[in-house]
C-alpha positions in Angstrom: 0.0 0.0 0.0 1.1 3.5 -0.8 1.8 5.9 2.0 -0.6 8.9 2.3 2.2 11.3 1.8 3.3 9.6 -1.4 -0.3 9.6 -2.9 -0.6 13.3 -2.1 2.7 14.1 -3.7 1.7 12.0 -6.9 -1.7 14.0 -7.0 0.2 17.2 -6.8 2.6 16.3 -9.5 -0.3 15.1 -11.7 -2.1 18.5 -11.2 1.1 20.4 -12.1 1.6 18.3 -15.3 -2.1 18.9 -16.3 -1.6 22.7 -15.6 1.6 22.8 -17.7 -0.1 21.0 -20.6 -3.1 23.3 -20.5 -0.8 26.4 -20.3 1.0 25.6 -23.5 -2.0 24.0 -25.3 -4.4 26.8 -24.6 -1.7 29.4 -25.3 -1.0 28.0 -28.7 -4.7 27.7 -29.6 -5.1 31.3 -28.7 -2.2 32.4 -30.6 -3.3 30.5 -33.6 -6.8 31.9 -33.6 -5.7 35.5 -33.2 -2.9 35.3 -35.7 -5.3 33.8 -38.3 -7.8 36.6 -37.9 -5.2 39.4 -37.6 -2.7 37.9 -40.2 -5.4 37.9 -43.0 -6.3 41.4 -42.3 -2.6 42.6 -42.2 -1.8 40.8 -45.5 -4.7 42.4 -47.1 -3.5 45.8 -46.1 0.0 45.0 -47.2 -1.2 44.0 -50.6 -2.9 47.4 -51.0 -0.1 49.5 -49.6 3.3 47.7 -49.7 5.0 50.8 -48.0 3.5 49.9 -44.7 4.9 46.4 -44.5 7.4 47.1 -41.7 4.8 48.9 -39.5 2.3 46.1 -39.8 4.7 43.3 -39.4 4.5 43.8 -35.7 0.7 42.9 -35.8 1.6 39.5 -37.3 4.2 38.7 -34.6 2.3 40.0 -31.6 0.0 36.9 -31.1 3.0 34.7 -30.8 3.7 36.2 -27.5 0.7 34.2 -26.2 2.3 31.0 -27.2 5.7 32.1 -25.7 4.0 33.1 -22.4 2.3 29.6 -22.3 5.7 28.0 -23.0 7.2 29.9 -20.1 4.5 29.0 -17.7 4.7 25.3 -18.7 8.4 25.3 -18.2 8.1 27.0 -14.7 5.5 24.3 -13.7 7.6 21.6 -15.1 10.7 22.8 -13.1 8.6 23.0 -10.0 7.5 19.4 -10.5 11.0 18.0 -10.8 
């Protein structure tokens, strides 16, 4: 039989692992949805006015910050687990 402390530790580690998976998974889904909507609009603007390409490139890169934040949170949780 497992000790009560061991079971509690395993449950805590499982919760941390699920939280890390949700952090990176939902962060990437959010980044993908927002980048799809904003990316198509930005490409349309750039097609009409090529001189604004550098200015609007930031709007294409901006949603990726969500995925990076999700990755950072997942890594912090993973390092806490080990």
